[in-house]
N, C-alpha and C positions, 0 to 999 in steps of 0.2 A: 776977714778969714772965713766967716760963715758963708759968704758968697762964693768964695773959692771952693769950699768943701761941697757946696751944692753943685758947682760946675763939674767938679771931679766925679761926684756921685752920678750926675746926669751922663757924663761921658762913659763911665763904667756901665751904667744901665744900657746905654745905646750899643756898646760893644757886645753885651750879652744878647741883646735883641738881634743884632746882626749875625752873631754866631748861630742863634736859634733858627733864623730864616735860612741860613746856608744849610744847616742840618736838615731842615724840613725838605728843602729842594733836593738834597742828596738822597735822602730816604725815598722820596717820591719817585725820582727819576731812575735811580739804580734798582730799587726793589721792584718797581712796576715792570721794568724791562726784564729783569731776571725771572720774576714770577710768571710773566707772560710766556717766556720761552719754556719754563718748567710746566706750566699748565698745558701748553700745546703738546709737549712731549708726553705728559701724562695722559692727555686725550688719545693720542695715537696708541699708547700702550694699552689703555683700557679697551679701545675699539678692537685692536688686534687680539687681545685676550678673549673678549666676548665672542668674536667671530670664530676663533679656534674651538672654544668650548661648545658654542652653538652648533657648529658644523659636526663635531663629534657626537653630541647628543642627538642630532638629527639622524645620524647613522644608526645610533642605538635604537631610536624610535622605529626606523625602517626594519631593523632586525626583530624588534618586539612585535610589530604589526604582522610581519611575515610568519613568525613562529606561532603567533596567536591563532592564525587560521590554518596552520599546518594540518595536514590530513591526520597524522598520528595523534595530535593534540585533540582535534575534534572527535576522533574515534574514542579516545580515552574519556572525554566528557560524556559522550553518549553511553558508554559502559557504566559510568558512575550514576547517571540518571536512571539507567535500567536496573540499578542495585545489583550489579554483577559481583560475584564472589571476588573478594580482594585478591585471592590467589590466581584468578583468571585474568586480572587486569593486564593490559598490554602496555606496561610502563617502560620496558627496556628500550623500545624504539625511540620514545620521547627523550629518555636520558642520554642515549647515544647522540641524538641530534643536538641536545644541549651541550654535550661534551665537545662536539665538533665546533659549535659556535664559540665556546669558551677558548678553544684552541687557536682561534684566529687572533694572533698577537696584536694586530693593529686596532682591535676593538677594546682592549683592556678590560674585558668583562671577567670577573672572578668566578661568577656563577649565575645561572638562570634558574629561577624557582617558579614553578607553576602551582598555584593554590586554587582551591575550590570553595565557594561560599557554603555549599550544601554538604560538604564532606570534610572529614578531618585529615584526608590524605593530601600530600604535597609531593612534587617530583622535582628533582634537580639533576645536575650532571652525574651524580653518583647513584641515582635510582630513586625509588619511592620510599617514603617514611611518613611518620606522623607529622602533621604540619607544625605542631608546637615544638617538637624536637628538632626538626630541620631548621625552622626559623630562629631557634635559640642561638645558633652559631652566629647569627647576624643581628641579634637583638640589642646588644649593648645595654644601655639603661633605658632605651626608648622604644625600640621596635618589637613589641611583643605580638603574639597572635591576635590579641584583642585590637591592637592598633591597626593591623592589616585588615581585620574584619570591618573596621569603620570606613575603610577606603572604598568599600562597595557603594557607599552612599554619595560619593562625590560626583560632580558633574563633568569634570575635565577627563578626557580620555588618557592623556599622558600626564604624569606628575613626577617631578624630581623631588626627592626628599633630602632633608639635611644629612650631611655626612655623619658617620658614626665611627668611633675608634674601637677596634677589636684587638683581642690578644689571645693566643693559644687556643684556637678553635680546632675542630677535627680536620679542617681543610688546610691549615697552615700553622706554623709556629712563629713565635714573636708577635710583633704588633703590626697592624695595617689599618688603613682608613678606606672605607667603602662609601660610595654614593648610591643609594638605592634609586632606581628609576623604574617606575611601574606603568603598565598599560592595561586599562580596563574600559572598553567601550560602554556607552550608556546602556543600562539595564542588563549588562552581562553578569553571569553568575560565576565567572572564574577570572583570574587575574594572573598576569605574567610580570615577574619582577627581575630586573637585571641588577646584579650587585657589581658596580663598576669599581675597579681598583683605582682609587683616587691618587695613590702615591705614584704608580706607574704612569697614569694619565698626566699628572702634574709634571713629571720629568719630560714627557713628550711635548706638552703644551708650552712649557716655559723655554724649552730648547736651550739657548745660551744665556737667556735672561734669568739666571738663577737667583738674582737679588731682588726680583720683583715680588712684592707682598700684596697680593690681590685677594679680594673677597668676592665669591660668586653668589648672586642672589637670583631667586626665581621671579616670575611675573607678579607674585603677591608681595614682593619686597621682603620676603623672609630669607634669612641666610641659609645657603646650601653647603658651602665649602669655602675654606680659606686656604690659599696656597702657601701661607706662612709655615715654615717648618716648626716654629715655636707657637703652637695653638693656644698657649696660655694668654695671648693678647686678646682673644675673644672669650667672653664668658661662656660657660657651659650651656646656658639657656639658649644662646644664639645657635650653637652647633646642633641643638636639638630642635630648632625651629620654634623657639618659645615666643618670640615677639619680633616685629619688624623694627628696624633701627633707622632713624633719620640721618641721612648722609648728605644733607644739603649744604654743608660747610663750603665756603668760597674756595677752599683749597682744592676741592674735588671738581673735575669737569662734569658737564651734563652727561647723564647716562642715556643710552639709546632706549627706544621703546620696544625692543625685541623681547622675546620671551625669556631672555637670559640677560643678566646684568653683571658686569665685572667692575668693581670699584677698586682703584689703586690706592691702597692705604698708606703708602710710604714714599712714593716718588716725589711728591710735591711738599708735603708738610713736615719732612723730617730733616735729612741731611743738608740739602741746599739752602732751605730757609733758615736753618740754624746757623750755618756758616755765614750767611748774609747778615743775620742779626748780630753775630759776634763781631763782624767787621765794623758795622755801624756803631755798635757799642764802644769799640776801641777808638773810633774817630771822635765820637762825642766825648769820651773820657779824656782824650788828648786835648781837645779844644777847651774843655772845662778846666783842665790843669793849667793851660796857658792863661785862662781867665783868672784863676785863683792867684797865679804868680803875679799877674798885672795888678790884681787887687792888693796883694801884699806890698808890692813895690810902690804903687801910686797912692795907696789909701791907708797907710799905717796910722795916719792921724784922723781918719774919718771912720773908725771902727763902729762907733755908735750909730751914725746914719745908715751904714751898710747893714748892721744888725737889724735895725728897724725895718729896712727894706726886705730882708730875708724873712722876717716874721710876717710882714704883710703879704708876702708871696706864698708862704707855706700855709697860712690860715685857711684860704679857700680850699686847698687840697684836703686839709683835715676835716673841713665841713663836708666836703664831697664824700669822703670815706664814711663819716657818720651817717650821712643820708643813705648811702648804699647799704650799710649794716642795718639800718632801720627798715629798709625795703625788704631785705632778706628775711628779717623777723616777721614782717607782715605777710610775706608770700604764702606760707602754709595756711594762714587764716583766710586769705583770698581764695585759695584752692578749695577750701571746704564749702564755699558758697556755690551750690549746684543749682542751675536753673531748673525749675519744675514747670512742666506744662500742665495747666489746669483747664478743666472743661468749662464751658460757658455756664453750666449749672453748678452752683456751689453745693455739692451733695452732702458735705459734712454739716454745714449749717442747716441744710434742709431736713435733717432728722436722723441721719445715720449715726451721729454721735450718741443718740439715745440708746441705740442697740449696744454700742460698746460699753456705755456706762451701766446699763442694766445687765450686762453679761448674758444676753439672751442668745440662744441658738437661732440660726436663720438659714434659709435656702434662697438661692439666687436663680432666677429665670432669665436667660439671655435670648433675645430675639434678633435674628439677622435677616435683612431683606436682600434678596437677590433679584435685581431687575432684569427682565428679559429683553430680547432684541426689539420686541414690539413697543416697549415703553421708551418714548423719547425723553429728553432732558426736562421739558416742561411738565410732562405727566408725572415724573418721579417725585417732585416736590409735593404735588397734590396727593399722590398715593401714600407717601410717607406720612403726611399730616392726617389722612384718614385712618391709617393703620394705628398710629399713635393714639388717636382719639378712641378707637375701639379697645385698645389695650387698657387705657386709663379707665374707660367706662366699665368694662367687665371686671378689671382688677379691683376697682372701687366697690363693685357690687358683691364680688365673692370674698375678697380679702381687703376690707377697708383699712386695716392697719399697715398695709404694705407701702413701700416707697418705689416710685418708678422714675428713671432718669434716661436721658439720651446720652450715651457715652461716646458714640462715634456717629459718623454721618448716616450709616445704615444699620446701626445697632442700638437696641434699647434694652434696659436692664431693670428688672423688678426684684426688690429685696423683700422676702416674705418671712415674717417672724415664725419661729419654730412651732408655736401653738396653732398657727393657721395653715400649716403645710398640708393638712388633710383636704383643703379646698382646691389645691392646685390641679388635680385631675379634671374636676368639673370645669374649672376656669379654662384649661387648655382645650378641652373638648369643645367648649363654646367658641373659643378663638379659632380653632381649626376649621369649623364650619364657616366662619366668616372669611377666613383667609382663602379657603378653597373656592370661593365664588369668583375670584379673578386671578386664576393661575396663568392667564395668557400674558399678563403684564408683570407680575411679580410672584416669586415663590418665597415662602417664609420658612426658616429653619429655627426650631426652638431647642435650646439646650438647658437641661435642668441639673443643677448641682446636687450633691449629697447635702446632708444637714451639717452646716459648719458651726463651730463654736466661736466665741468672741476672741479666742487666741489666734484665729486665722485672719490675716489681713485681707481687705477687699481686693487688693491687687493680686495676691496669690490665688484667691478664688476665681478672679476673672481670667487669669491665665489657664486655670484648669478648664474653665468653660470654653475657652478658645480652642483647646485641644479636642474637646468633645465636638465642637462645631465642624472640625476638619473631617469628621466621620460621615458627614452628610453625603448621601448618594445622589446621582443625577436622575431624580424622580420628579414627575410633574404633579407634585402635591406637597402640602405642608408636612414637614417631617418633625417629629418630636423625639429627641435623643436623650437617653438616660445613661450617663456614664460612657466611658470609652469603649468602642466596639472592637472588632478584630482588626488586626493590622492589614494593610493593603498587600495584595499579591499581584503586583503590577509589572512583573518581569515578562512582558509580552513583546516589547520592541527588541527582539533578539538581533544578534549580529547578522544572521541569515536574512531576516526581513529587511534590515537596513541595507544590505547589499542589493537585494531586489529593488528596494526603493531607489537607490542610487542609479541602478541600471535603467529603470523605467523613467526616471526624471531626466537622465542624460539624453534619452531619445524622444522625450516629450510624449510618453505614452499615458494619456489622461486616464484611460480606462483601467490600466493596471494600477496606477497610483490611487485612484478612488477606491478600487476593489481592495487594495492592500490596507488602506486606512479603515475601510468598513470592516474587514475581517478582524483587524487588530482591536478596534473599538468594541466589536461584538464579543471578542474573547475577554476583554477587560470587564465588560458588563456581566458576562457569564460567571466570572470570579467574584462578582458582587463587590467591586472596588469602589472607593469613595470618589466624589467629584474632584477632590484634590489629585487623585491618580490620573484622571482624565486630563486635568490641566497640565500635569507633568508630561504626559504623553504628547499632547498637542504642542507644548513648548519644545520638546525634543525634535518633533517633526519640523516645526517652524525653523529651529536653529539649523538643522541639516539642510533644509531647502534654501535658506539664505546663503549658506556656505557654497552650495552647488551653483547658485545663480551668480555669486561673486566670481567664481572661477570661470564662468562662461563669458565674462566681459560684456555683459549686456548694457544698454544705455541706462545711465543712472536715473534719469527722470522716469523711464518706464518702470524700473524696479521699485522706485519710491512710490509711484502711484499704485502699483499692485500690492505693495507691502502694507498699505493702509488697511486692507481687508483683514489683516491679522488681529487688529483691535477688536473685531467682532467676536473672535474666539474667546476673548476674556469674558464675554457676557453670556456664553453658552451655559445652559443649566441642565439640559437633558441629553441623552444619547442621540436622539433624533437631530437636535440642533448641532451637536458636534459632527455628525455625519454630513449634514448639509453644508455647514460653514467650512469644515476642513476639506470637504470635497471641492467646494468652490475655490478655496484658497489654492489647492493643489492644481486644479484645472487652469487657473490663471498663471501659475508658475510654469506648468507644462506648455501652455500656449506660447509663452515668451521664448522658451528654449526651442520649441518646435519651429517657430518663425526663423530663428537663427539657423537651426539645423536644415530647414528646407532650402536655404540659400547656400549652406556650406557642405552638407552631407547628404546629397540625394541618394547615393548608393546604399548607405546604411539604412536610410528610411525605406527604400524599396525592399531590402532584406527583411526588416522588421514587418513590413506589410505582407510579404510572402509567408512569413511564419504565422502571422495572425490569421491569414485566409486559408492556409493549406496545412495547418498543424495536424489535421486528422489523416493526412496522407502519409505514405512512407517517405517523408521528406528527410533529406540528408545533406551534408555539406558538399558532397560530390555533385549532387543534382543542382544545387544552387551555383556551384562554381562553373558548371557548364553553361548555365543560363546567363550568368554575368560575365562569361569569358575571362575568368580568373582562375588561378591555380588554387586548389583546396587549402594548401598551407598558407598562402597569402591571404585568402578570404578569412580563414580562421583567426589569423593574427590581426587582421583589419577590424573584425567584429569585436574582438577582445579589447583592442586599443580604444575604439570609439565608444563602446557601451559599458565596459567594465566586466562583462560576462562573456563566456564563449557561446558558440552556436547551440550546443546541446543543452546548456542551462536555459537559454531563452526558449528552446523548444519544449523542454519539460515544464517550465513555468507556465507557458501558455496552455499546454494540454491539461495540467492539473488545475489551473484556474477555471477552465471551462468544465472540468469534471466536477468541481465543487458546486458550480451553478446547477449542473444537471442533478446532482445528489440532493440539492435543496428544493428544486422546482419541479422535479419529475418523480415518478414511481418506477422508473426503468431499473432493470436488474443491474447489479454492479458490473457484471461481465459485459453487458451491452454498453454501459457507459464507457468502460475502458476501451472497448473496440471503437466506439464513436469518436473518441478523442485521440486515437492513433496508436493505442497499445493493443497489439494482437495477442499478447500473453497476459492472462489474468494475474499470474503471480508477479510479473514485472510491474503491472499497474499497482497492485497492492503494496509491493515493496517501495516503489517510488513515491506513492501517495503518503505512506506513513513516514518516510524519511523527511519529507518536506513539511508535513503538518503535525506530526507527532501522534496521529490517530489513523486507524485503518479507515477505508471508505465507509464501512458499515457503522463504525463507532462515530465517525464524523456526522453521518446522516442522523443517527439516533440522538446525539448531543444537540444538534441543531433543532430537531423536532421538539425536544424537551424544552429548549430555551424559548421557542416560539409559543409553546403552550403556556409557559410561565409568564411571558410578557403579554400574551393575548387574552 
């Protein structure tokens, strides 16, 4: 009997195994097939959605770019810079232009807002108002005036912002959703914001696919907008751009690497998958019911063996649940273990603990080494070792109770007790004399902290010193910095200069590029900006140059070989070095473009050459049209298309550039200089010179002479 029971139990177990195998095969084949089709459909939906939104946002970018440089907007900015009486500001033309743009129904723009960094005025389709009052209609809980002021510090020109829900503003009644889209070129002091009506745009983008629930994200993977009618599915922090969200779940298709991403949040993971799971669950339930019936009919007399088998099967699952629960309890403890990066020197055991225990006040002196281009990799280690030796020697002589550590590869830190702080000036004077002996290879910047108490952590003090170091200027000497200096005034790379830069680069004009970089660096130095401001300017010029070369379709190996010279700009420490290295960098880029232009654009090259050689004559578009046997209208369009600027802009730029050189290098009368560069009317010369440089010819000459005296 027992043998029979065992055979019955074995048969029953075999039947269960067979059912399980069939279930697994069914689940694998059916679900994989259905999900593959669903994933493909979701992929197509996401790509179509992203392309539609991307195309529309590109149109909005074109509108913002065009309106940003509109003549009326530029004129209004100049009036604000000239501190014109608010009552005299010409804002009506700007508002009418904005109203015209808003009236274009296929753009779905609810409003255009022009804000200025240096003024509290803002202009929209209804006219001018205080910026805070005007922006309040579109602030929601997120976009205050303070938020938009922080946008002047960003690097990106175009920025889409998370959608915001509004209700009962002065522009509309009821509720609506807007997507702010702003445009601010690098170093610009005003910004243009398009308030896109997300609800109308959603209806146009989804067309007949009203059941699609997609989420739009920007290039930083922050949420911008969800097409779901019920936005409660997304937390409020996502709609405000609070944090990026990981959407790498297998249910979602891979996203494209464009500047806009659309993720379908419902096409795959909701209805179809749920219906499939319900079907499979029904099949499994039916099969298990048959198994139970067979067990009842065939095993009424073998209840105990079957029960034991059930217990033996269920116990492993109970153990697995217990293990999972234990892991969940341990997870918070594991997350509290944060890896700490420690320096090679154990400064705590080296004596700093004594400062904390004695609650003594202390001052920190931070030394930063800036190696110059003349110092190769082999020399730097020897120079660092020599400088450390001098620091330790003089510090031990003047302040024996101090502690000195190397905190980074090119930074050294001395902690001086409060009672010995009076010896710091003599110590630094001695070190400055030693450091200045070899400024050809290395420049040293010294930052001195205020007197800290024991309640200040060393990490906080070090961060303060890092901010002080950023105030270092591009000087060829040891600098000793006490506290934070004035903030940088580095808004010199204006939109107008960038346009000139693009025009000169596209024709390979090395002289114009080098002169433009020189004038910009000189102005930055006149404003006494920090070395960090010079690095930002060099970075902006390098980024723009790389963009232009990319669009020229130059050979990749040539571009990579030329771009290696950009690494030398990171080692520049003085204005002279920036002039030399940036000039060499731009000459290399211009030569690459010029080689391509010589083969492809001989006509525009000849036109630019004629302007460079005959700018002092009564040169006109009609004269050149006759010489090149082209119509004036075609020639004007051709020059604009190939260079980005029209003929008269090229002519004025060349004349004024040569006028600047004459003002700096000669003592000629201003009227004589104007005549020599092609201006027969002195008032026209003065007006054109001031509109391009911001200074009259006499003011420009006087400022340049003062700068030379200060530097020389």
